[in-house]
Predicted model as a PDB file, atoms N, CA, C, CB and O in Angstrom, pLDDT in the B-factor column:
MODEL        1                                                                  
ATOM      1  N   MET A   1     -57.075 110.773  66.674  1.00 94.00           N  
ATOM      2  CA  MET A   1     -57.755 110.818  65.535  1.00 94.00           C  
ATOM      3  C   MET A   1     -59.340 111.058  65.365  1.00 94.00           C  
ATOM      4  CB  MET A   1     -57.439 109.730  65.033  1.00 94.00           C  
ATOM      5  O   MET A   1     -59.863 111.591  64.386  1.00 94.00           O  
ATOM      6  N   LYS A   2     -60.098 110.494  66.661  1.00 94.00           N  
ATOM      7  CA  LYS A   2     -61.374 110.557  66.640  1.00 94.00           C  
ATOM      8  C   LYS A   2     -61.786 111.857  66.697  1.00 94.00           C  
ATOM      9  CB  LYS A   2     -61.893 109.843  67.549  1.00 94.00           C  
ATOM     10  O   LYS A   2     -62.699 112.368  66.047  1.00 94.00           O  
ATOM     11  N   LYS A   3     -60.918 112.479  67.678  1.00 95.00           N  
ATOM     12  CA  LYS A   3     -61.388 113.943  67.916  1.00 95.00           C  
ATOM     13  C   LYS A   3     -61.378 114.818  66.456  1.00 95.00           C  
ATOM     14  CB  LYS A   3     -60.292 114.701  69.090  1.00 95.00           C  
ATOM     15  O   LYS A   3     -62.315 115.508  66.057  1.00 95.00           O  
ATOM     16  N   VAL A   4     -60.057 114.609  65.748  1.00 95.00           N  
ATOM     17  CA  VAL A   4     -60.119 115.258  64.539  1.00 95.00           C  
ATOM     18  C   VAL A   4     -61.169 114.894  63.636  1.00 95.00           C  
ATOM     19  CB  VAL A   4     -58.989 115.116  63.930  1.00 95.00           C  
ATOM     20  O   VAL A   4     -61.757 115.758  62.985  1.00 95.00           O  
ATOM     21  N   ALA A   5     -61.476 113.555  63.543  1.00 93.00           N  
ATOM     22  CA  ALA A   5     -62.506 113.335  62.654  1.00 93.00           C  
ATOM     23  C   ALA A   5     -63.770 114.177  63.294  1.00 93.00           C  
ATOM     24  CB  ALA A   5     -62.762 111.714  62.470  1.00 93.00           C  
ATOM     25  O   ALA A   5     -64.355 115.027  62.623  1.00 93.00           O  
ATOM     26  N   LYS A   6     -64.101 113.899  64.507  1.00 95.00           N  
ATOM     27  CA  LYS A   6     -65.359 114.809  64.911  1.00 95.00           C  
ATOM     28  C   LYS A   6     -65.348 116.536  64.565  1.00 95.00           C  
ATOM     29  CB  LYS A   6     -65.489 114.643  66.600  1.00 95.00           C  
ATOM     30  O   LYS A   6     -66.354 117.067  64.094  1.00 95.00           O  
ATOM     31  N   PHE A   7     -64.302 117.190  64.810  1.00 96.00           N  
ATOM     32  CA  PHE A   7     -63.924 118.084  64.454  1.00 96.00           C  
ATOM     33  C   PHE A   7     -64.073 118.366  62.745  1.00 96.00           C  
ATOM     34  CB  PHE A   7     -62.795 118.033  65.036  1.00 96.00           C  
ATOM     35  O   PHE A   7     -64.566 119.422  62.349  1.00 96.00           O  
ATOM     36  N   ALA A   8     -63.725 117.595  62.049  1.00 95.00           N  
ATOM     37  CA  ALA A   8     -63.832 117.734  60.702  1.00 95.00           C  
ATOM     38  C   ALA A   8     -65.312 117.633  60.316  1.00 95.00           C  
ATOM     39  CB  ALA A   8     -62.981 116.730  60.020  1.00 95.00           C  
ATOM     40  O   ALA A   8     -65.703 118.454  59.486  1.00 95.00           O  
ATOM     41  N   GLN A   9     -66.270 116.664  60.840  1.00 95.00           N  
ATOM     42  CA  GLN A   9     -67.711 116.656  60.937  1.00 95.00           C  
ATOM     43  C   GLN A   9     -68.392 117.919  61.146  1.00 95.00           C  
ATOM     44  CB  GLN A   9     -68.089 115.832  61.941  1.00 95.00           C  
ATOM     45  O   GLN A   9     -69.333 118.353  60.481  1.00 95.00           O  
ATOM     46  N   LEU A  10     -67.795 118.488  62.185  1.00 96.00           N  
ATOM     47  CA  LEU A  10     -68.443 119.856  62.423  1.00 96.00           C  
ATOM     48  C   LEU A  10     -68.005 120.675  61.497  1.00 96.00           C  
ATOM     49  CB  LEU A  10     -68.197 120.479  63.716  1.00 96.00           C  
ATOM     50  O   LEU A  10     -68.783 121.627  61.445  1.00 96.00           O  
ATOM     51  N   MET A  11     -67.199 120.778  60.782  1.00 96.00           N  
ATOM     52  CA  MET A  11     -66.500 121.599  60.159  1.00 96.00           C  
ATOM     53  C   MET A  11     -67.469 121.471  58.558  1.00 96.00           C  
ATOM     54  CB  MET A  11     -64.767 121.131  60.259  1.00 96.00           C  
ATOM     55  O   MET A  11     -67.522 122.433  57.791  1.00 96.00           O  
ATOM     56  N   GLY A  12     -68.121 120.239  58.282  1.00 96.00           N  
ATOM     57  CA  GLY A  12     -68.955 120.260  57.348  1.00 96.00           C  
ATOM     58  C   GLY A  12     -67.985 119.119  55.982  1.00 96.00           C  
ATOM     59  O   GLY A  12     -68.158 119.140  54.764  1.00 96.00           O  
ATOM     60  N   TRP A  13     -67.112 118.336  56.705  1.00 95.00           N  
ATOM     61  CA  TRP A  13     -66.508 117.353  55.833  1.00 95.00           C  
ATOM     62  C   TRP A  13     -67.533 116.408  55.572  1.00 95.00           C  
ATOM     63  CB  TRP A  13     -65.280 116.692  56.400  1.00 95.00           C  
ATOM     64  O   TRP A  13     -68.271 116.012  56.474  1.00 95.00           O  
ATOM     65  N   ASP A  14     -67.630 116.016  54.380  1.00 94.00           N  
ATOM     66  CA  ASP A  14     -68.470 114.783  53.791  1.00 94.00           C  
ATOM     67  C   ASP A  14     -68.179 113.556  54.246  1.00 94.00           C  
ATOM     68  CB  ASP A  14     -68.357 114.623  52.400  1.00 94.00           C  
ATOM     69  O   ASP A  14     -67.117 113.067  53.861  1.00 94.00           O  
ATOM     70  N   MET A  15     -69.094 112.728  55.219  1.00 93.00           N  
ATOM     71  CA  MET A  15     -68.833 111.745  55.942  1.00 93.00           C  
ATOM     72  C   MET A  15     -68.613 110.839  54.952  1.00 93.00           C  
ATOM     73  CB  MET A  15     -69.752 111.432  56.900  1.00 93.00           C  
ATOM     74  O   MET A  15     -69.043 111.153  53.842  1.00 93.00           O  
ATOM     75  N   PRO A  16     -67.828 109.374  55.112  1.00 91.00           N  
ATOM     76  CA  PRO A  16     -67.658 108.580  53.993  1.00 91.00           C  
ATOM     77  C   PRO A  16     -69.240 107.424  54.343  1.00 91.00           C  
ATOM     78  CB  PRO A  16     -65.789 107.756  54.014  1.00 91.00           C  
ATOM     79  O   PRO A  16     -69.836 107.292  55.412  1.00 91.00           O  
ATOM     80  N   VAL A  17     -69.490 106.848  53.184  1.00 91.00           N  
ATOM     81  CA  VAL A  17     -70.647 106.045  53.450  1.00 91.00           C  
ATOM     82  C   VAL A  17     -70.289 104.720  54.085  1.00 91.00           C  
ATOM     83  CB  VAL A  17     -71.407 105.822  52.196  1.00 91.00           C  
ATOM     84  O   VAL A  17     -69.313 104.187  53.556  1.00 91.00           O  
ATOM     85  N   PRO A  18     -70.761 104.148  54.950  1.00 89.00           N  
ATOM     86  CA  PRO A  18     -70.649 102.914  55.535  1.00 89.00           C  
ATOM     87  C   PRO A  18     -70.684 101.865  54.695  1.00 89.00           C  
ATOM     88  CB  PRO A  18     -71.529 102.736  56.416  1.00 89.00           C  
ATOM     89  O   PRO A  18     -71.538 101.745  53.816  1.00 89.00           O  
ATOM     90  N   LYS A  19     -69.536 100.845  54.966  1.00 90.00           N  
ATOM     91  CA  LYS A  19     -69.584  99.940  54.028  1.00 90.00           C  
ATOM     92  C   LYS A  19     -70.693  98.810  54.165  1.00 90.00           C  
ATOM     93  CB  LYS A  19     -68.323  99.427  53.974  1.00 90.00           C  
ATOM     94  O   LYS A  19     -71.321  98.805  55.223  1.00 90.00           O  
ATOM     95  N   ASP A  20     -70.973  97.937  53.290  1.00 91.00           N  
ATOM     96  CA  ASP A  20     -72.103  97.087  53.334  1.00 91.00           C  
ATOM     97  C   ASP A  20     -71.581  95.699  54.015  1.00 91.00           C  
ATOM     98  CB  ASP A  20     -72.726  96.892  51.816  1.00 91.00           C  
ATOM     99  O   ASP A  20     -70.718  95.037  53.438  1.00 91.00           O  
ATOM    100  N   PRO A  21     -72.060  95.335  55.100  1.00 92.00           N  
ATOM    101  CA  PRO A  21     -71.564  93.906  55.688  1.00 92.00           C  
ATOM    102  C   PRO A  21     -71.162  92.866  54.862  1.00 92.00           C  
ATOM    103  CB  PRO A  21     -72.542  93.281  56.434  1.00 92.00           C  
ATOM    104  O   PRO A  21     -70.136  92.225  55.090  1.00 92.00           O  
ATOM    105  N   LEU A  22     -71.888  92.655  53.930  1.00 91.00           N  
ATOM    106  CA  LEU A  22     -71.849  91.578  52.913  1.00 91.00           C  
ATOM    107  C   LEU A  22     -70.597  91.733  52.074  1.00 91.00           C  
ATOM    108  CB  LEU A  22     -73.123  91.605  51.999  1.00 91.00           C  
ATOM    109  O   LEU A  22     -69.938  90.738  51.770  1.00 91.00           O  
ATOM    110  N   ASP A  23     -70.209  93.091  51.648  1.00 88.00           N  
ATOM    111  CA  ASP A  23     -68.790  93.322  51.001  1.00 88.00           C  
ATOM    112  C   ASP A  23     -67.663  93.076  51.609  1.00 88.00           C  
ATOM    113  CB  ASP A  23     -68.582  94.514  50.659  1.00 88.00           C  
ATOM    114  O   ASP A  23     -66.621  92.663  51.099  1.00 88.00           O  
ATOM    115  N   VAL A  24     -67.951  93.422  53.102  1.00 90.00           N  
ATOM    116  CA  VAL A  24     -66.895  93.287  54.040  1.00 90.00           C  
ATOM    117  C   VAL A  24     -66.322  91.728  54.263  1.00 90.00           C  
ATOM    118  CB  VAL A  24     -67.439  93.877  55.366  1.00 90.00           C  
ATOM    119  O   VAL A  24     -65.167  91.304  54.214  1.00 90.00           O  
ATOM    120  N   LEU A  25     -67.622  91.028  54.534  1.00 91.00           N  
ATOM    121  CA  LEU A  25     -67.343  89.474  54.480  1.00 91.00           C  
ATOM    122  C   LEU A  25     -66.707  89.080  53.165  1.00 91.00           C  
ATOM    123  CB  LEU A  25     -68.706  88.611  54.649  1.00 91.00           C  
ATOM    124  O   LEU A  25     -65.579  88.587  53.136  1.00 91.00           O  
ATOM    125  N   ALA A  26     -67.291  89.254  52.281  1.00 84.00           N  
ATOM    126  CA  ALA A  26     -66.920  88.993  50.891  1.00 84.00           C  
ATOM    127  C   ALA A  26     -65.158  89.431  50.820  1.00 84.00           C  
ATOM    128  CB  ALA A  26     -68.028  90.021  49.776  1.00 84.00           C  
ATOM    129  O   ALA A  26     -64.380  88.523  50.528  1.00 84.00           O  
ATOM    130  N   GLN A  27     -64.772  90.399  51.012  1.00 85.00           N  
ATOM    131  CA  GLN A  27     -63.165  90.906  50.927  1.00 85.00           C  
ATOM    132  C   GLN A  27     -62.486  89.988  51.881  1.00 85.00           C  
ATOM    133  CB  GLN A  27     -62.856  92.619  51.424  1.00 85.00           C  
ATOM    134  O   GLN A  27     -61.463  89.382  51.563  1.00 85.00           O  
ATOM    135  N   GLU A  28     -63.125  89.867  53.205  1.00 88.00           N  
ATOM    136  CA  GLU A  28     -62.603  88.817  54.379  1.00 88.00           C  
ATOM    137  C   GLU A  28     -62.231  87.259  53.866  1.00 88.00           C  
ATOM    138  CB  GLU A  28     -63.887  88.651  55.568  1.00 88.00           C  
ATOM    139  O   GLU A  28     -61.217  86.596  54.087  1.00 88.00           O  
ATOM    140  N   LEU A  29     -63.490  86.916  53.063  1.00 83.00           N  
ATOM    141  CA  LEU A  29     -63.360  85.607  52.458  1.00 83.00           C  
ATOM    142  C   LEU A  29     -62.085  85.363  51.404  1.00 83.00           C  
ATOM    143  CB  LEU A  29     -64.692  85.365  51.732  1.00 83.00           C  
ATOM    144  O   LEU A  29     -61.233  84.481  51.299  1.00 83.00           O  
ATOM    145  N   SER A  30     -62.338  86.384  50.803  1.00 77.00           N  
ATOM    146  CA  SER A  30     -61.073  86.300  49.429  1.00 77.00           C  
ATOM    147  C   SER A  30     -59.661  86.376  49.982  1.00 77.00           C  
ATOM    148  CB  SER A  30     -61.152  87.750  48.224  1.00 77.00           C  
ATOM    149  O   SER A  30     -58.827  85.525  49.672  1.00 77.00           O  
ATOM    150  N   ARG A  31     -59.382  87.396  50.805  1.00 82.00           N  
ATOM    151  CA  ARG A  31     -58.183  87.544  51.489  1.00 82.00           C  
ATOM    152  C   ARG A  31     -57.901  86.279  52.204  1.00 82.00           C  
ATOM    153  CB  ARG A  31     -58.220  88.699  52.399  1.00 82.00           C  
ATOM    154  O   ARG A  31     -56.727  85.912  52.160  1.00 82.00           O  
ATOM    155  N   ALA A  32     -58.621  85.644  52.762  1.00 81.00           N  
ATOM    156  CA  ALA A  32     -58.562  84.264  53.333  1.00 81.00           C  
ATOM    157  C   ALA A  32     -58.260  83.269  52.394  1.00 81.00           C  
ATOM    158  CB  ALA A  32     -59.778  83.886  53.955  1.00 81.00           C  
ATOM    159  O   ALA A  32     -57.313  82.595  52.801  1.00 81.00           O  
ATOM    160  N   ALA A  33     -58.658  82.922  51.359  1.00 74.00           N  
ATOM    161  CA  ALA A  33     -58.564  82.278  50.208  1.00 74.00           C  
ATOM    162  C   ALA A  33     -57.286  82.339  49.809  1.00 74.00           C  
ATOM    163  CB  ALA A  33     -59.391  82.714  49.286  1.00 74.00           C  
ATOM    164  O   ALA A  33     -56.584  81.328  49.812  1.00 74.00           O  
ATOM    165  N   ARG A  34     -56.839  83.518  49.424  1.00 75.00           N  
ATOM    166  CA  ARG A  34     -55.666  84.013  48.973  1.00 75.00           C  
ATOM    167  C   ARG A  34     -54.486  83.244  49.803  1.00 75.00           C  
ATOM    168  CB  ARG A  34     -55.674  85.587  49.133  1.00 75.00           C  
ATOM    169  O   ARG A  34     -53.544  82.619  49.317  1.00 75.00           O  
ATOM    170  N   ASP A  35     -54.794  83.459  51.210  1.00 79.00           N  
ATOM    171  CA  ASP A  35     -53.506  83.323  52.095  1.00 79.00           C  
ATOM    172  C   ASP A  35     -53.164  81.841  52.379  1.00 79.00           C  
ATOM    173  CB  ASP A  35     -53.700  84.085  53.528  1.00 79.00           C  
ATOM    174  O   ASP A  35     -52.231  81.517  53.113  1.00 79.00           O  
ATOM    175  N   GLU A  36     -53.934  81.012  51.788  1.00 80.00           N  
ATOM    176  CA  GLU A  36     -53.671  79.523  51.638  1.00 80.00           C  
ATOM    177  C   GLU A  36     -51.940  79.205  50.763  1.00 80.00           C  
ATOM    178  CB  GLU A  36     -55.190  78.866  50.574  1.00 80.00           C  
ATOM    179  O   GLU A  36     -51.907  79.350  49.541  1.00 80.00           O  
ATOM    180  N   ILE A  37     -50.920  78.878  51.353  1.00 84.00           N  
ATOM    181  CA  ILE A  37     -49.945  78.802  50.634  1.00 84.00           C  
ATOM    182  C   ILE A  37     -49.441  77.283  50.811  1.00 84.00           C  
ATOM    183  CB  ILE A  37     -49.020  79.892  50.970  1.00 84.00           C  
ATOM    184  O   ILE A  37     -49.472  76.746  51.918  1.00 84.00           O  
ATOM    185  N   LYS A  38     -49.073  76.759  49.901  1.00 84.00           N  
ATOM    186  CA  LYS A  38     -48.108  75.191  49.911  1.00 84.00           C  
ATOM    187  C   LYS A  38     -47.095  75.250  49.419  1.00 84.00           C  
ATOM    188  CB  LYS A  38     -48.556  73.985  49.223  1.00 84.00           C  
ATOM    189  O   LYS A  38     -46.938  76.104  48.546  1.00 84.00           O  
ATOM    190  N   HIS A  39     -46.133  74.476  49.735  1.00 87.00           N  
ATOM    191  CA  HIS A  39     -44.815  74.506  49.236  1.00 87.00           C  
ATOM    192  C   HIS A  39     -44.372  73.139  48.182  1.00 87.00           C  
ATOM    193  CB  HIS A  39     -43.889  74.582  50.579  1.00 87.00           C  
ATOM    194  O   HIS A  39     -44.525  71.942  48.425  1.00 87.00           O  
ATOM    195  N   ASP A  40     -43.868  73.687  47.136  1.00 83.00           N  
ATOM    196  CA  ASP A  40     -43.475  72.586  46.071  1.00 83.00           C  
ATOM    197  C   ASP A  40     -42.573  71.342  46.671  1.00 83.00           C  
ATOM    198  CB  ASP A  40     -42.581  73.331  44.848  1.00 83.00           C  
ATOM    199  O   ASP A  40     -41.531  71.672  47.236  1.00 83.00           O  
ATOM    200  N   ASP A  41     -42.865  70.058  46.600  1.00 84.00           N  
ATOM    201  CA  ASP A  41     -41.930  68.963  47.135  1.00 84.00           C  
ATOM    202  C   ASP A  41     -40.587  68.966  46.564  1.00 84.00           C  
ATOM    203  CB  ASP A  41     -42.489  67.610  46.890  1.00 84.00           C  
ATOM    204  O   ASP A  41     -39.638  68.543  47.224  1.00 84.00           O  
ATOM    205  N   ASP A  42     -40.459  69.373  45.487  1.00 85.00           N  
ATOM    206  CA  ASP A  42     -39.155  69.186  44.712  1.00 85.00           C  
ATOM    207  C   ASP A  42     -38.419  70.483  44.866  1.00 85.00           C  
ATOM    208  CB  ASP A  42     -39.382  68.830  43.122  1.00 85.00           C  
ATOM    209  O   ASP A  42     -37.251  70.379  45.240  1.00 85.00           O  
ATOM    210  N   SER A  43     -38.829  71.528  44.675  1.00 88.00           N  
ATOM    211  CA  SER A  43     -37.914  73.115  44.734  1.00 88.00           C  
ATOM    212  C   SER A  43     -38.170  73.763  46.309  1.00 88.00           C  
ATOM    213  CB  SER A  43     -38.690  74.514  43.334  1.00 88.00           C  
ATOM    214  O   SER A  43     -37.392  74.563  46.828  1.00 88.00           O  
ATOM    215  N   GLY A  44     -39.235  73.325  46.860  1.00 87.00           N  
ATOM    216  CA  GLY A  44     -39.404  73.807  48.231  1.00 87.00           C  
ATOM    217  C   GLY A  44     -39.799  75.283  48.258  1.00 87.00           C  
ATOM    218  O   GLY A  44     -39.713  76.028  49.235  1.00 87.00           O  
ATOM    219  N   ARG A  45     -40.327  75.649  46.815  1.00 89.00           N  
ATOM    220  CA  ARG A  45     -40.581  77.132  46.446  1.00 89.00           C  
ATOM    221  C   ARG A  45     -41.917  77.243  47.213  1.00 89.00           C  
ATOM    222  CB  ARG A  45     -40.690  77.514  44.682  1.00 89.00           C  
ATOM    223  O   ARG A  45     -42.393  76.165  47.570  1.00 89.00           O  
ATOM    224  N   PRO A  46     -42.683  78.490  47.564  1.00 87.00           N  
ATOM    225  CA  PRO A  46     -44.215  78.404  47.978  1.00 87.00           C  
ATOM    226  C   PRO A  46     -44.728  78.923  46.542  1.00 87.00           C  
ATOM    227  CB  PRO A  46     -44.755  79.480  49.478  1.00 87.00           C  
ATOM    228  O   PRO A  46     -44.249  79.610  45.640  1.00 87.00           O  
ATOM    229  N   TYR A  47     -46.144  78.138  46.821  1.00 83.00           N  
ATOM    230  CA  TYR A  47     -46.972  78.678  45.534  1.00 83.00           C  
ATOM    231  C   TYR A  47     -48.598  79.081  46.481  1.00 83.00           C  
ATOM    232  CB  TYR A  47     -47.164  77.091  43.973  1.00 83.00           C  
ATOM    233  O   TYR A  47     -48.873  78.779  47.642  1.00 83.00           O  
ATOM    234  N   ARG A  48     -49.306  79.725  45.629  1.00 80.00           N  
ATOM    235  CA  ARG A  48     -50.648  80.153  46.173  1.00 80.00           C  
ATOM    236  C   ARG A  48     -51.330  79.200  45.681  1.00 80.00           C  
ATOM    237  CB  ARG A  48     -51.220  81.513  45.833  1.00 80.00           C  
ATOM    238  O   ARG A  48     -51.341  78.995  44.467  1.00 80.00           O  
ATOM    239  N   VAL A  49     -52.223  78.229  46.818  1.00 79.00           N  
ATOM    240  CA  VAL A  49     -53.091  77.042  46.226  1.00 79.00           C  
ATOM    241  C   VAL A  49     -54.520  77.724  45.454  1.00 79.00           C  
ATOM    242  CB  VAL A  49     -53.582  75.896  47.642  1.00 79.00           C  
ATOM    243  O   VAL A  49     -54.853  77.285  44.353  1.00 79.00           O  
ATOM    244  N   ASN A  50     -55.131  78.564  45.966  1.00 74.00           N  
ATOM    245  CA  ASN A  50     -56.282  79.257  45.329  1.00 74.00           C  
ATOM    246  C   ASN A  50     -56.282  80.619  44.663  1.00 74.00           C  
ATOM    247  CB  ASN A  50     -57.172  79.362  46.240  1.00 74.00           C  
ATOM    248  O   ASN A  50     -55.866  81.673  45.145  1.00 74.00           O  
ATOM    249  N   HIS A  51     -56.824  80.414  43.462  1.00 71.00           N  
ATOM    250  CA  HIS A  51     -56.742  81.321  42.647  1.00 71.00           C  
ATOM    251  C   HIS A  51     -58.175  82.145  42.032  1.00 71.00           C  
ATOM    252  CB  HIS A  51     -55.988  80.681  41.719  1.00 71.00           C  
ATOM    253  O   HIS A  51     -59.126  81.478  41.626  1.00 71.00           O  
ATOM    254  N   ALA A  52     -58.193  83.249  42.023  1.00 67.00           N  
ATOM    255  CA  ALA A  52     -59.581  83.559  41.674  1.00 67.00           C  
ATOM    256  C   ALA A  52     -59.817  83.743  40.249  1.00 67.00           C  
ATOM    257  CB  ALA A  52     -60.022  84.740  42.352  1.00 67.00           C  
ATOM    258  O   ALA A  52     -59.048  84.376  39.525  1.00 67.00           O  
ATOM    259  N   VAL A  53     -61.150  83.045  39.758  1.00 68.00           N  
ATOM    260  CA  VAL A  53     -61.531  82.973  38.370  1.00 68.00           C  
ATOM    261  C   VAL A  53     -62.801  83.728  38.205  1.00 68.00           C  
ATOM    262  CB  VAL A  53     -61.678  81.534  37.891  1.00 68.00           C  
ATOM    263  O   VAL A  53     -63.904  83.336  38.583  1.00 68.00           O  
ATOM    264  N   PRO A  54     -62.536  84.857  37.598  1.00 69.00           N  
ATOM    265  CA  PRO A  54     -63.832  85.930  37.163  1.00 69.00           C  
ATOM    266  C   PRO A  54     -64.624  85.139  36.038  1.00 69.00           C  
ATOM    267  CB  PRO A  54     -63.236  87.617  36.432  1.00 69.00           C  
ATOM    268  O   PRO A  54     -64.280  84.734  34.928  1.00 69.00           O  
ATOM    269  N   ILE A  55     -66.109  85.059  36.920  1.00 69.00           N  
ATOM    270  CA  ILE A  55     -67.275  84.547  35.798  1.00 69.00           C  
ATOM    271  C   ILE A  55     -68.091  85.535  35.712  1.00 69.00           C  
ATOM    272  CB  ILE A  55     -68.167  83.246  36.122  1.00 69.00           C  
ATOM    273  O   ILE A  55     -68.499  86.065  36.745  1.00 69.00           O  
ATOM    274  N   LYS A  56     -68.459  85.942  34.563  1.00 69.00           N  
ATOM    275  CA  LYS A  56     -69.600  86.896  34.329  1.00 69.00           C  
ATOM    276  C   LYS A  56     -70.851  86.339  33.872  1.00 69.00           C  
ATOM    277  CB  LYS A  56     -69.242  87.872  33.379  1.00 69.00           C  
ATOM    278  O   LYS A  56     -70.820  86.162  32.654  1.00 69.00           O  
ATOM    279  N   GLN A  57     -71.894  86.015  34.387  1.00 67.00           N  
ATOM    280  CA  GLN A  57     -73.215  86.015  34.079  1.00 67.00           C  
ATOM    281  C   GLN A  57     -74.246  86.648  34.791  1.00 67.00           C  
ATOM    282  CB  GLN A  57     -73.522  84.939  34.007  1.00 67.00           C  
ATOM    283  O   GLN A  57     -74.790  86.254  35.823  1.00 67.00           O  
ATOM    284  N   GLY A  58     -74.503  87.854  34.026  1.00 69.00           N  
ATOM    285  CA  GLY A  58     -75.701  88.628  34.562  1.00 69.00           C  
ATOM    286  C   GLY A  58     -74.610  89.662  35.690  1.00 69.00           C  
ATOM    287  O   GLY A  58     -74.039  90.677  35.291  1.00 69.00           O  
ATOM    288  N   GLN A  59     -74.527  89.224  36.855  1.00 67.00           N  
ATOM    289  CA  GLN A  59     -73.889  89.707  37.967  1.00 67.00           C  
ATOM    290  C   GLN A  59     -72.525  89.321  37.936  1.00 67.00           C  
ATOM    291  CB  GLN A  59     -74.507  89.295  39.143  1.00 67.00           C  
ATOM    292  O   GLN A  59     -72.437  88.175  37.493  1.00 67.00           O  
ATOM    293  N   GLN A  60     -71.268  89.883  38.269  1.00 60.00           N  
ATOM    294  CA  GLN A  60     -70.087  89.556  38.377  1.00 60.00           C  
ATOM    295  C   GLN A  60     -70.080  88.667  39.486  1.00 60.00           C  
ATOM    296  CB  GLN A  60     -69.265  90.614  38.448  1.00 60.00           C  
ATOM    297  O   GLN A  60     -70.765  88.988  40.457  1.00 60.00           O  
ATOM    298  N   THR A  61     -69.342  87.462  39.525  1.00 64.00           N  
ATOM    299  CA  THR A  61     -68.974  86.573  40.343  1.00 64.00           C  
ATOM    300  C   THR A  61     -67.496  86.159  40.268  1.00 64.00           C  
ATOM    301  CB  THR A  61     -69.800  85.572  40.170  1.00 64.00           C  
ATOM    302  O   THR A  61     -66.923  86.019  39.188  1.00 64.00           O  
ATOM    303  N   LEU A  62     -66.793  85.933  41.674  1.00 57.00           N  
ATOM    304  CA  LEU A  62     -65.736  85.452  41.641  1.00 57.00           C  
ATOM    305  C   LEU A  62     -65.691  83.808  42.035  1.00 57.00           C  
ATOM    306  CB  LEU A  62     -65.018  86.310  42.408  1.00 57.00           C  
ATOM    307  O   LEU A  62     -66.411  83.393  42.943  1.00 57.00           O  
ATOM    308  N   LEU A  63     -64.909  83.022  41.383  1.00 63.00           N  
ATOM    309  CA  LEU A  63     -65.057  81.619  42.058  1.00 63.00           C  
ATOM    310  C   LEU A  63     -63.435  81.256  41.997  1.00 63.00           C  
ATOM    311  CB  LEU A  63     -66.210  80.387  41.118  1.00 63.00           C  
ATOM    312  O   LEU A  63     -62.689  81.555  41.064  1.00 63.00           O  
ATOM    313  N   PHE A  64     -63.027  80.475  43.319  1.00 58.00           N  
ATOM    314  CA  PHE A  64     -61.837  80.283  43.659  1.00 58.00           C  
ATOM    315  C   PHE A  64     -61.435  78.686  43.181  1.00 58.00           C  
ATOM    316  CB  PHE A  64     -61.749  80.627  45.173  1.00 58.00           C  
ATOM    317  O   PHE A  64     -62.148  77.728  43.478  1.00 58.00           O  
ATOM    318  N   GLY A  65     -60.375  78.587  42.518  1.00 62.00           N  
ATOM    319  CA  GLY A  65     -59.975  77.182  41.937  1.00 62.00           C  
ATOM    320  C   GLY A  65     -58.545  76.897  42.812  1.00 62.00           C  
ATOM    321  O   GLY A  65     -57.602  77.669  42.987  1.00 62.00           O  
ATOM    322  N   LEU A  66     -58.727  75.550  43.279  1.00 61.00           N  
ATOM    323  CA  LEU A  66     -57.525  74.933  43.620  1.00 61.00           C  
ATOM    324  C   LEU A  66     -56.624  74.448  42.560  1.00 61.00           C  
ATOM    325  CB  LEU A  66     -57.807  73.923  44.402  1.00 61.00           C  
ATOM    326  O   LEU A  66     -56.988  73.941  41.499  1.00 61.00           O  
ATOM    327  N   ILE A  67     -55.424  74.649  42.947  1.00 60.00           N  
ATOM    328  CA  ILE A  67     -54.286  74.328  42.097  1.00 60.00           C  
ATOM    329  C   ILE A  67     -53.393  73.285  42.689  1.00 60.00           C  
ATOM    330  CB  ILE A  67     -53.495  75.545  41.818  1.00 60.00           C  
ATOM    331  O   ILE A  67     -52.593  73.593  43.572  1.00 60.00           O  
ATOM    332  N   SER A  68     -53.523  71.790  42.139  1.00 60.00           N  
ATOM    333  CA  SER A  68     -52.752  70.856  42.713  1.00 60.00           C  
ATOM    334  C   SER A  68     -51.593  70.787  41.544  1.00 60.00           C  
ATOM    335  CB  SER A  68     -53.600  69.452  43.071  1.00 60.00           C  
ATOM    336  O   SER A  68     -51.804  70.656  40.338  1.00 60.00           O  
ATOM    337  N   MET A  69     -50.285  70.909  42.217  1.00 54.00           N  
ATOM    338  CA  MET A  69     -49.226  70.742  41.144  1.00 54.00           C  
ATOM    339  C   MET A  69     -48.902  69.362  41.004  1.00 54.00           C  
ATOM    340  CB  MET A  69     -47.950  71.511  41.430  1.00 54.00           C  
ATOM    341  O   MET A  69     -48.284  69.091  39.975  1.00 54.00           O  
ATOM    342  N   LYS A  70     -49.230  68.168  41.984  1.00 58.00           N  
ATOM    343  CA  LYS A  70     -48.917  67.025  41.768  1.00 58.00           C  
ATOM    344  C   LYS A  70     -49.808  66.135  40.510  1.00 58.00           C  
ATOM    345  CB  LYS A  70     -48.983  66.514  43.080  1.00 58.00           C  
ATOM    346  O   LYS A  70     -49.398  65.204  39.818  1.00 58.00           O  
ATOM    347  N   ARG A  71     -51.113  66.778  40.511  1.00 51.00           N  
ATOM    348  CA  ARG A  71     -51.869  66.289  39.601  1.00 51.00           C  
ATOM    349  C   ARG A  71     -51.651  66.571  37.953  1.00 51.00           C  
ATOM    350  CB  ARG A  71     -53.034  66.701  40.037  1.00 51.00           C  
ATOM    351  O   ARG A  71     -52.001  65.859  37.012  1.00 51.00           O  
ATOM    352  N   HIS A  72     -50.975  67.810  37.946  1.00 49.00           N  
ATOM    353  CA  HIS A  72     -50.259  67.906  36.344  1.00 49.00           C  
ATOM    354  C   HIS A  72     -48.840  67.497  36.348  1.00 49.00           C  
ATOM    355  CB  HIS A  72     -50.237  69.507  35.682  1.00 49.00           C  
ATOM    356  O   HIS A  72     -48.154  67.911  35.414  1.00 49.00           O  
ATOM    357  N   GLY A  73     -48.307  66.778  37.214  1.00 51.00           N  
ATOM    358  CA  GLY A  73     -47.113  66.321  36.775  1.00 51.00           C  
ATOM    359  C   GLY A  73     -45.981  67.540  36.925  1.00 51.00           C  
ATOM    360  O   GLY A  73     -44.822  67.245  36.634  1.00 51.00           O  
ATOM    361  N   ILE A  74     -46.263  68.848  37.350  1.00 49.00           N  
ATOM    362  CA  ILE A  74     -45.383  69.859  37.593  1.00 49.00           C  
ATOM    363  C   ILE A  74     -44.444  69.614  38.557  1.00 49.00           C  
ATOM    364  CB  ILE A  74     -45.995  70.927  37.889  1.00 49.00           C  
ATOM    365  O   ILE A  74     -43.610  70.474  38.840  1.00 49.00           O  
TER     366      ILE A  74                                                      
ENDMDL                                                                          
END                                                                             
């Protein structure tokens, strides 16, 4: 595929803009936070521990919150 991409570039294909390293790191951290799974003690069902909470103050920011099933008696 690299040869095909090089040929496409020679034929005038618009090259994609490289990603910002900070954006790439933010995506990786977001994915890692979503990957944390725990299992309910009673039912054994899996649930995602961290959830994104969008906060907008000037620039958009995402915060992750921890969910504890035991704390809420669920």
